[in-house]
N, CA, C and O atoms as CSV, one atom per row, in Angstrom:
chain,resi,resn,atom,element,x,y,z
A,1,GLY,N,N,12.917,-76.447,1.872
A,1,GLY,CA,C,13.836,-75.491,1.778
A,1,GLY,C,C,14.997,-75.704,0.982
A,1,GLY,O,O,15.473,-76.832,0.857
A,2,GLU,N,N,15.507,-74.653,0.413
A,2,GLU,CA,C,16.646,-74.664,-0.356
A,2,GLU,C,C,17.681,-73.684,0.414
A,2,GLU,O,O,17.308,-72.702,1.054
A,3,TRP,N,N,18.918,-74.049,0.279
A,3,TRP,CA,C,20.018,-73.182,0.863
A,3,TRP,C,C,20.190,-71.986,0.030
A,3,TRP,O,O,20.059,-72.053,-1.192
A,4,LEU,N,N,20.481,-70.877,0.646
A,4,LEU,CA,C,20.663,-69.543,0.014
A,4,LEU,C,C,22.122,-69.277,0.223
A,4,LEU,O,O,22.610,-69.271,1.353
A,5,GLU,N,N,22.825,-69.055,-0.870
A,5,GLU,CA,C,24.287,-68.572,-0.701
A,5,GLU,C,C,24.261,-67.102,-0.542
A,5,GLU,O,O,23.846,-66.360,-1.432
A,6,VAL,N,N,24.715,-66.678,0.624
A,6,VAL,CA,C,24.687,-65.144,0.963
A,6,VAL,C,C,26.052,-64.464,0.785
A,6,VAL,O,O,26.170,-63.243,0.678
A,7,HIS,N,N,27.055,-65.314,0.761
A,7,HIS,CA,C,28.376,-64.685,0.565
A,7,HIS,C,C,28.902,-64.974,-0.726
A,7,HIS,O,O,28.891,-66.128,-1.155
A,8,PRO,N,N,29.405,-63.930,-1.442
A,8,PRO,CA,C,29.880,-64.102,-2.884
A,8,PRO,C,C,31.021,-64.970,-3.017
A,8,PRO,O,O,31.270,-65.435,-4.129
A,9,TYR,N,N,31.786,-65.264,-1.972
A,9,TYR,CA,C,32.950,-66.257,-2.090
A,9,TYR,C,C,32.653,-67.459,-1.370
A,9,TYR,O,O,33.555,-68.273,-1.170
A,10,SER,N,N,31.446,-67.667,-0.945
A,10,SER,CA,C,31.136,-68.882,-0.220
A,10,SER,C,C,31.552,-70.183,-0.847
A,10,SER,O,O,31.647,-70.277,-2.071
A,11,HIS,N,N,31.794,-71.156,-0.066
A,11,HIS,CA,C,32.001,-72.448,-0.528
A,11,HIS,C,C,31.648,-73.451,0.578
A,11,HIS,O,O,31.428,-73.064,1.726
A,12,ASP,N,N,31.595,-74.741,0.223
A,12,ASP,CA,C,31.306,-75.747,1.186
A,12,ASP,C,C,32.587,-76.136,1.901
A,12,ASP,O,O,33.395,-76.864,1.324
A,13,CYS,N,N,32.818,-75.677,3.154
A,13,CYS,CA,C,34.038,-75.839,3.755
A,13,CYS,C,C,34.144,-77.382,4.294
A,13,CYS,O,O,35.160,-77.779,4.864
A,14,TYR,N,N,33.080,-78.160,4.080
A,14,TYR,CA,C,33.175,-79.502,4.425
A,14,TYR,C,C,33.547,-80.547,3.195
A,14,TYR,O,O,33.753,-81.749,3.361
A,15,LYS,N,N,33.585,-79.929,2.071
A,15,LYS,CA,C,34.067,-80.708,0.914
A,15,LYS,C,C,35.542,-80.744,0.810
A,15,LYS,O,O,36.107,-79.671,0.600
A,16,VAL,N,N,36.226,-81.786,0.921
A,16,VAL,CA,C,37.669,-81.926,0.887
A,16,VAL,C,C,38.265,-81.267,-0.392
A,16,VAL,O,O,39.329,-80.648,-0.367
A,17,ALA,N,N,37.475,-81.448,-1.563
A,17,ALA,CA,C,37.899,-80.948,-2.847
A,17,ALA,C,C,38.082,-79.387,-2.789
A,17,ALA,O,O,38.983,-78.813,-3.401
A,18,GLU,N,N,37.191,-78.774,-2.036
A,18,GLU,CA,C,37.204,-77.325,-2.001
A,18,GLU,C,C,38.019,-76.670,-0.986
A,18,GLU,O,O,38.302,-75.480,-1.123
A,19,VAL,N,N,38.427,-77.345,0.033
A,19,VAL,CA,C,39.224,-76.843,1.169
A,19,VAL,C,C,40.484,-77.543,1.290
A,19,VAL,O,O,40.521,-78.773,1.342
A,20,SER,N,N,41.575,-76.774,1.340
A,20,SER,CA,C,42.902,-77.403,1.530
A,20,SER,C,C,43.383,-77.133,2.993
A,20,SER,O,O,43.248,-76.033,3.530
A,21,TYR,N,N,43.938,-78.188,3.583
A,21,TYR,CA,C,44.357,-78.032,4.946
A,21,TYR,C,C,45.786,-77.709,4.949
A,21,TYR,O,O,46.416,-77.727,6.006
A,22,LYS,N,N,46.347,-77.409,3.808
A,22,LYS,CA,C,47.829,-77.127,3.816
A,22,LYS,C,C,47.995,-75.705,4.352
A,22,LYS,O,O,47.216,-74.803,4.044
A,23,THR,N,N,49.031,-75.542,5.160
A,23,THR,CA,C,49.466,-74.323,5.677
A,23,THR,C,C,50.907,-74.005,5.160
A,23,THR,O,O,51.579,-74.806,4.509
A,24,GLU,N,N,51.298,-72.783,5.511
A,24,GLU,CA,C,52.707,-72.465,5.102
A,24,GLU,C,C,53.764,-73.239,5.990
A,24,GLU,O,O,54.919,-73.381,5.587
A,25,ASN,N,N,53.363,-73.707,7.141
A,25,ASN,CA,C,54.258,-74.448,7.912
A,25,ASN,C,C,53.413,-75.367,8.735
A,25,ASN,O,O,53.024,-75.000,9.844
A,26,VAL,N,N,53.125,-76.484,8.275
A,26,VAL,CA,C,52.194,-77.483,9.013
A,26,VAL,C,C,52.890,-77.856,10.332
A,26,VAL,O,O,52.226,-77.994,11.359
A,27,ALA,N,N,54.207,-78.019,10.310
A,27,ALA,CA,C,54.788,-78.516,11.743
A,27,ALA,C,C,54.560,-77.381,12.766
A,27,ALA,O,O,54.452,-77.705,13.949
A,28,ALA,N,N,54.480,-76.120,12.427
A,28,ALA,CA,C,54.326,-75.010,13.415
A,28,ALA,C,C,52.998,-74.982,13.984
A,28,ALA,O,O,52.842,-74.685,15.168
A,29,VAL,N,N,51.991,-75.283,13.195
A,29,VAL,CA,C,50.514,-75.232,13.571
A,29,VAL,C,C,49.948,-76.462,14.092
A,29,VAL,O,O,48.954,-76.409,14.816
A,30,ARG,N,N,50.515,-77.606,13.774
A,30,ARG,CA,C,49.956,-78.955,14.044
A,30,ARG,C,C,49.612,-79.153,15.555
A,30,ARG,O,O,48.601,-79.783,15.867
A,31,PRO,N,N,50.438,-78.623,16.486
A,31,PRO,CA,C,50.004,-78.892,17.905
A,31,PRO,C,C,48.657,-78.283,18.294
A,31,PRO,O,O,48.093,-78.663,19.320
A,32,HIS,N,N,48.157,-77.400,17.547
A,32,HIS,CA,C,46.892,-76.627,17.965
A,32,HIS,C,C,45.670,-77.611,17.695
A,32,HIS,O,O,45.571,-78.142,16.588
A,33,GLY,N,N,44.899,-77.816,18.524
A,33,GLY,CA,C,43.694,-78.700,18.430
A,33,GLY,C,C,42.571,-78.318,17.634
A,33,GLY,O,O,41.671,-79.123,17.399
A,34,SER,N,N,42.559,-77.090,17.183
A,34,SER,CA,C,41.401,-76.588,16.364
A,34,SER,C,C,41.826,-75.795,15.209
A,34,SER,O,O,41.436,-74.634,15.087
A,35,ILE,N,N,42.626,-76.365,14.325
A,35,ILE,CA,C,43.265,-75.583,13.125
A,35,ILE,C,C,42.172,-75.382,12.128
A,35,ILE,O,O,41.423,-76.297,11.786
A,36,LYS,N,N,42.095,-74.137,11.660
A,36,LYS,CA,C,41.070,-73.885,10.595
A,36,LYS,C,C,41.716,-73.657,9.399
A,36,LYS,O,O,42.699,-72.917,9.361
A,37,PRO,N,N,41.215,-74.289,8.269
A,37,PRO,CA,C,41.861,-73.950,6.907
A,37,PRO,C,C,41.811,-72.516,6.564
A,37,PRO,O,O,40.791,-71.862,6.780
A,38,LEU,N,N,42.903,-71.982,6.024
A,38,LEU,CA,C,43.123,-70.661,5.738
A,38,LEU,C,C,41.930,-70.163,4.892
A,38,LEU,O,O,41.413,-69.080,5.164
A,39,ILE,N,N,41.468,-70.946,3.846
A,39,ILE,CA,C,40.486,-70.542,2.912
A,39,ILE,C,C,39.199,-70.322,3.626
A,39,ILE,O,O,38.510,-69.355,3.301
A,40,VAL,N,N,38.821,-71.111,4.547
A,40,VAL,CA,C,37.605,-70.826,5.422
A,40,VAL,C,C,37.654,-69.542,6.139
A,40,VAL,O,O,36.702,-68.762,6.104
A,41,VAL,N,N,38.793,-69.290,6.820
A,41,VAL,CA,C,38.896,-68.022,7.612
A,41,VAL,C,C,38.859,-66.835,6.571
A,41,VAL,O,O,38.176,-65.841,6.818
A,42,GLN,N,N,39.543,-66.933,5.486
A,42,GLN,CA,C,39.525,-65.752,4.394
A,42,GLN,C,C,38.004,-65.356,4.175
A,42,GLN,O,O,37.621,-64.186,4.146
A,43,ASP,N,N,37.242,-66.381,4.034
A,43,ASP,CA,C,35.771,-65.998,3.691
A,43,ASP,C,C,35.183,-65.139,4.837
A,43,ASP,O,O,34.294,-64.341,4.543
A,44,LEU,N,N,35.582,-65.231,6.051
A,44,LEU,CA,C,35.020,-64.559,7.139
A,44,LEU,C,C,35.460,-63.168,7.265
A,44,LEU,O,O,34.804,-62.382,7.947
A,45,VAL,N,N,36.561,-62.800,6.634
A,45,VAL,CA,C,37.231,-61.474,6.774
A,45,VAL,C,C,36.577,-60.518,5.790
A,45,VAL,O,O,36.400,-60.761,4.597
A,46,SER,N,N,36.234,-59.386,6.435
A,46,SER,CA,C,35.294,-58.428,5.655
A,46,SER,C,C,36.222,-57.533,4.757
A,46,SER,O,O,37.188,-58.005,4.158
A,47,ARG,N,N,35.858,-56.193,4.702
A,47,ARG,CA,C,36.239,-55.208,3.740
A,47,ARG,C,C,37.757,-54.835,3.814
A,47,ARG,O,O,38.346,-54.836,4.895
A,48,VAL,N,N,38.328,-54.541,2.725
A,48,VAL,CA,C,39.711,-54.106,2.685
A,48,VAL,C,C,39.930,-52.970,3.519
A,48,VAL,O,O,39.216,-51.969,3.456
A,49,GLY,N,N,41.031,-53.109,4.409
A,49,GLY,CA,C,41.377,-52.021,5.405
A,49,GLY,C,C,40.571,-52.150,6.625
A,49,GLY,O,O,40.799,-51.354,7.536
A,50,GLY,N,N,39.610,-53.093,6.777
A,50,GLY,CA,C,38.878,-53.200,7.904
A,50,GLY,C,C,39.645,-53.837,9.049
A,50,GLY,O,O,40.767,-54.301,8.843
A,51,LEU,N,N,39.068,-53.876,10.271
A,51,LEU,CA,C,39.695,-54.387,11.471
A,51,LEU,C,C,39.009,-55.771,11.757
A,51,LEU,O,O,37.789,-55.859,11.895
A,52,VAL,N,N,39.794,-56.766,11.832
A,52,VAL,CA,C,39.322,-58.126,12.151
A,52,VAL,C,C,39.818,-58.343,13.640
A,52,VAL,O,O,40.942,-57.998,14.006
A,53,TYR,N,N,38.954,-58.902,14.408
A,53,TYR,CA,C,39.279,-59.200,15.835
A,53,TYR,C,C,38.965,-60.644,16.056
A,53,TYR,O,O,37.882,-61.118,15.715
A,54,ASP,N,N,39.976,-61.395,16.667
A,54,ASP,CA,C,39.919,-62.766,17.043
A,54,ASP,C,C,40.155,-62.979,18.495
A,54,ASP,O,O,41.327,-62.987,18.873
A,55,PRO,N,N,39.174,-63.159,19.386
A,55,PRO,CA,C,39.372,-63.282,20.724
A,55,PRO,C,C,40.060,-64.581,21.187
A,55,PRO,O,O,40.464,-64.688,22.345
A,56,PHE,N,N,40.181,-65.487,20.355
A,56,PHE,CA,C,40.865,-66.793,20.584
A,56,PHE,C,C,41.738,-67.092,19.372
A,56,PHE,O,O,41.394,-67.957,18.566
A,57,LEU,N,N,42.840,-66.403,19.230
A,57,LEU,CA,C,43.750,-66.299,18.178
A,57,LEU,C,C,44.376,-67.667,17.868
A,57,LEU,O,O,44.587,-67.963,16.692
A,58,GLY,N,N,44.674,-68.484,18.824
A,58,GLY,CA,C,45.169,-69.796,18.535
A,58,GLY,C,C,46.575,-69.704,17.812
A,58,GLY,O,O,47.449,-68.958,18.255
A,59,SER,N,N,46.757,-70.447,16.742
A,59,SER,CA,C,47.975,-70.429,15.863
A,59,SER,C,C,48.014,-69.292,14.923
A,59,SER,O,O,48.975,-69.185,14.161
A,60,GLY,N,N,47.075,-68.454,14.911
A,60,GLY,CA,C,47.174,-67.184,14.111
A,60,GLY,C,C,46.583,-67.225,12.737
A,60,GLY,O,O,46.878,-66.348,11.926
A,61,THR,N,N,45.733,-68.235,12.422
A,61,THR,CA,C,45.275,-68.224,11.033
A,61,THR,C,C,44.412,-67.110,10.644
A,61,THR,O,O,44.425,-66.698,9.485
A,62,THR,N,N,43.604,-66.558,11.616
A,62,THR,CA,C,42.810,-65.365,11.340
A,62,THR,C,C,43.805,-64.190,10.950
A,62,THR,O,O,43.627,-63.504,9.944
A,63,MET,N,N,44.821,-64.021,11.788
A,63,MET,CA,C,45.756,-62.944,11.471
A,63,MET,C,C,46.498,-63.067,10.067
A,63,MET,O,O,46.684,-62.084,9.349
A,64,VAL,N,N,46.895,-64.319,9.744
A,64,VAL,CA,C,47.428,-64.620,8.466
A,64,VAL,C,C,46.513,-64.276,7.305
A,64,VAL,O,O,46.926,-63.649,6.329
A,65,ALA,N,N,45.241,-64.705,7.430
A,65,ALA,CA,C,44.242,-64.395,6.515
A,65,ALA,C,C,44.023,-62.912,6.352
A,65,ALA,O,O,43.963,-62.417,5.226
A,66,ALA,N,N,43.903,-62.197,7.443
A,66,ALA,CA,C,43.754,-60.717,7.382
A,66,ALA,C,C,44.875,-60.061,6.752
A,66,ALA,O,O,44.640,-59.124,5.989
A,67,GLN,N,N,46.118,-60.444,6.977
A,67,GLN,CA,C,47.286,-59.891,6.297
A,67,GLN,C,C,47.318,-60.178,4.805
A,67,GLN,O,O,47.694,-59.339,3.986
A,68,ARG,N,N,46.894,-61.435,4.480
A,68,ARG,CA,C,46.982,-61.723,3.040
A,68,ARG,C,C,45.829,-60.871,2.228
A,68,ARG,O,O,45.948,-60.596,1.034
A,69,LEU,N,N,44.768,-60.512,2.982
A,69,LEU,CA,C,43.733,-59.846,2.316
A,69,LEU,C,C,43.718,-58.359,2.647
A,69,LEU,O,O,42.675,-57.719,2.511
A,70,ASN,N,N,44.818,-57.801,3.069
A,70,ASN,CA,C,44.941,-56.374,3.372
A,70,ASN,C,C,44.041,-55.867,4.425
A,70,ASN,O,O,43.465,-54.797,4.230
A,71,ARG,N,N,43.854,-56.541,5.555
A,71,ARG,CA,C,43.092,-56.125,6.624
A,71,ARG,C,C,43.973,-55.988,7.840
A,71,ARG,O,O,45.078,-56.529,7.883
A,72,ARG,N,N,43.481,-55.258,8.835
A,72,ARG,CA,C,44.171,-55.089,10.128
A,72,ARG,C,C,43.552,-56.216,11.013
A,72,ARG,O,O,42.398,-56.621,10.875
A,73,CYS,N,N,44.413,-56.663,11.908
A,73,CYS,CA,C,43.933,-57.727,12.787
A,73,CYS,C,C,44.452,-57.428,14.229
A,73,CYS,O,O,45.582,-57.004,14.470
A,74,SER,N,N,43.493,-57.699,15.156
A,74,SER,CA,C,43.845,-57.692,16.517
A,74,SER,C,C,43.420,-58.996,17.127
A,74,SER,O,O,42.324,-59.442,16.790
A,75,GLY,N,N,44.158,-59.658,17.984
A,75,GLY,CA,C,43.694,-60.859,18.568
A,75,GLY,C,C,44.227,-61.149,19.939
A,75,GLY,O,O,45.226,-60.554,20.344
A,76,ILE,N,N,43.604,-62.037,20.669
A,76,ILE,CA,C,44.086,-62.411,22.016
A,76,ILE,C,C,44.335,-63.973,22.130
A,76,ILE,O,O,43.513,-64.788,21.712
A,77,GLU,N,N,45.436,-64.296,22.680
A,77,GLU,CA,C,45.668,-65.698,22.849
A,77,GLU,C,C,46.344,-65.901,24.242
A,77,GLU,O,O,47.382,-65.291,24.496
A,78,ILE,N,N,45.816,-66.684,25.081
A,78,ILE,CA,C,46.350,-66.879,26.411
A,78,ILE,C,C,47.484,-67.816,26.469
A,78,ILE,O,O,48.330,-67.656,27.349
A,79,ASN,N,N,47.596,-68.863,25.546
A,79,ASN,CA,C,48.666,-69.731,25.587
A,79,ASN,C,C,49.974,-69.272,24.914
A,79,ASN,O,O,50.013,-69.028,23.708
A,80,PRO,N,N,51.038,-69.162,25.720
A,80,PRO,CA,C,52.300,-68.560,25.054
A,80,PRO,C,C,52.804,-69.339,23.950
A,80,PRO,O,O,53.353,-68.758,23.013
A,81,ALA,N,N,52.662,-70.731,23.962
A,81,ALA,CA,C,53.078,-71.524,22.898
A,81,ALA,C,C,52.461,-71.164,21.575
A,81,ALA,O,O,53.118,-71.217,20.536
A,82,TYR,N,N,51.118,-70.774,21.614
A,82,TYR,CA,C,50.427,-70.429,20.398
A,82,TYR,C,C,50.762,-69.031,19.957
A,82,TYR,O,O,50.774,-68.709,18.769
A,83,VAL,N,N,51.041,-68.190,20.972
A,83,VAL,CA,C,51.393,-66.759,20.636
A,83,VAL,C,C,52.830,-66.915,19.862
A,83,VAL,O,O,53.109,-66.180,18.915
A,84,ALA,N,N,53.643,-67.843,20.299
A,84,ALA,CA,C,54.986,-68.032,19.582
A,84,ALA,C,C,54.769,-68.448,18.188
A,84,ALA,O,O,55.473,-67.982,17.292
A,85,VAL,N,N,53.764,-69.362,17.938
A,85,VAL,CA,C,53.387,-69.837,16.617
A,85,VAL,C,C,53.005,-68.679,15.754
A,85,VAL,O,O,53.568,-68.433,14.687
A,86,THR,N,N,51.948,-67.923,16.298
A,86,THR,CA,C,51.456,-66.779,15.513
A,86,THR,C,C,52.639,-65.837,15.204
A,86,THR,O,O,52.776,-65.449,14.044
A,87,LEU,N,N,53.463,-65.461,16.118
A,87,LEU,CA,C,54.559,-64.529,15.816
A,87,LEU,C,C,55.488,-65.208,14.676
A,87,LEU,O,O,55.952,-64.538,13.754
A,88,GLU,N,N,55.677,-66.342,14.795
A,88,GLU,CA,C,56.607,-67.060,13.775
A,88,GLU,C,C,55.844,-66.908,12.393
A,88,GLU,O,O,56.444,-66.503,11.397
A,89,ARG,N,N,54.575,-67.229,12.368
A,89,ARG,CA,C,53.915,-67.164,11.103
A,89,ARG,C,C,53.845,-65.768,10.473
A,89,ARG,O,O,54.003,-65.552,9.272
A,90,MET,N,N,53.599,-64.862,11.388
A,90,MET,CA,C,53.598,-63.467,10.836
A,90,MET,C,C,54.952,-62.964,10.487
A,90,MET,O,O,55.083,-62.152,9.571
A,91,ASN,N,N,56.023,-63.427,11.206
A,91,ASN,CA,C,57.349,-62.980,10.733
A,91,ASN,C,C,57.688,-63.623,9.415
A,91,ASN,O,O,58.420,-63.037,8.617
A,92,GLY,N,N,57.169,-64.835,9.157
A,92,GLY,CA,C,57.347,-65.365,7.871
A,92,GLY,C,C,56.727,-64.642,6.690
A,92,GLY,O,O,57.098,-64.874,5.539
A,93,LEU,N,N,55.747,-63.734,6.998
A,93,LEU,CA,C,55.058,-62.800,6.057
A,93,LEU,C,C,55.672,-61.518,6.057
A,93,LEU,O,O,55.185,-60.591,5.410
A,94,GLY,N,N,56.800,-61.388,6.796
A,94,GLY,CA,C,57.494,-60.114,6.845
A,94,GLY,C,C,56.700,-59.017,7.735
A,94,GLY,O,O,56.858,-57.809,7.559
A,95,VAL,N,N,55.880,-59.533,8.654
A,95,VAL,CA,C,55.149,-58.568,9.525
A,95,VAL,C,C,55.643,-58.772,10.964
A,95,VAL,O,O,55.857,-59.930,11.323
A,96,THR,N,N,55.827,-57.850,11.747
A,96,THR,CA,C,56.163,-57.992,13.101
A,96,THR,C,C,54.999,-57.306,13.964
A,96,THR,O,O,54.944,-56.085,14.109
A,97,PRO,N,N,54.139,-58.134,14.484
A,97,PRO,CA,C,52.933,-57.726,15.260
A,97,PRO,C,C,53.341,-57.016,16.473
A,97,PRO,O,O,54.404,-57.325,17.011
A,98,VAL,N,N,52.578,-56.069,16.969
A,98,VAL,CA,C,52.772,-55.454,18.245
A,98,VAL,C,C,52.222,-56.375,19.270
A,98,VAL,O,O,51.035,-56.698,19.217
A,99,LEU,N,N,53.036,-56.831,20.229
A,99,LEU,CA,C,52.635,-57.685,21.265
A,99,LEU,C,C,52.289,-56.972,22.613
A,99,LEU,O,O,53.191,-56.361,23.186
A,100,ILE,N,N,51.136,-57.013,23.108
A,100,ILE,CA,C,50.806,-56.391,24.395
A,100,ILE,C,C,50.633,-57.601,25.244
A,100,ILE,O,O,49.785,-58.456,24.991
A,101,GLU,N,N,51.475,-57.663,26.288
A,101,GLU,CA,C,51.414,-58.863,27.242
A,101,GLU,C,C,50.438,-58.700,28.293
A,101,GLU,O,O,50.091,-59.705,28.913
A,102,GLU,N,N,49.914,-57.495,28.597
A,102,GLU,CA,C,48.983,-57.315,29.642
A,102,GLU,C,C,48.032,-56.086,29.223
A,102,GLU,O,O,48.503,-54.997,28.893
A,103,LEU,N,N,46.755,-56.337,29.262
A,103,LEU,CA,C,45.854,-55.262,28.871
A,103,LEU,C,C,45.514,-54.394,30.122
A,103,LEU,O,O,45.206,-54.865,31.217
A,104,THR,N,N,45.603,-53.166,29.844
A,104,THR,CA,C,45.251,-52.188,30.860
A,104,THR,C,C,44.421,-51.139,30.271
A,104,THR,O,O,44.198,-51.154,29.061
A,105,GLY,N,N,43.899,-50.138,31.110
A,105,GLY,CA,C,43.101,-49.054,30.535
A,105,GLY,C,C,43.851,-48.167,29.561
A,105,GLY,O,O,43.252,-47.509,28.711
A,106,GLU,N,N,45.201,-48.154,29.697
A,106,GLU,CA,C,46.025,-47.268,28.930
A,106,GLU,C,C,46.239,-47.853,27.572
A,106,GLU,O,O,46.333,-47.076,26.621
A,107,ASN,N,N,46.332,-49.205,27.373
A,107,ASN,CA,C,46.781,-49.752,26.106
A,107,ASN,C,C,45.619,-50.442,25.347
A,107,ASN,O,O,45.892,-51.220,24.432
A,108,ILE,N,N,44.466,-50.214,25.654
A,108,ILE,CA,C,43.268,-50.759,24.914
A,108,ILE,C,C,42.442,-49.725,24.218
A,108,ILE,O,O,41.441,-50.059,23.583
């Protein structure tokens, strides 16, 4: 077998030369135990204007990628410290996310 590249922007996310671990604020996201490089997440985000959902938002890399690629993003994060990191990152992009602290039948 041979590997088939199915995504037009795909790359080997395990090659250090192709993936940068730099973020816009390393100190802000470093405490998270599962930081994803922005370039890897950007490959997963679909069509312009589409909605991206991340049920484990963490430090907000998916939301940053969606914003940079002109997509809408919704996400859930249970840890208030990571919510604060995500809000800080989005504010740095000039975006103020709508924060829903409790999901009910009326706000979903």
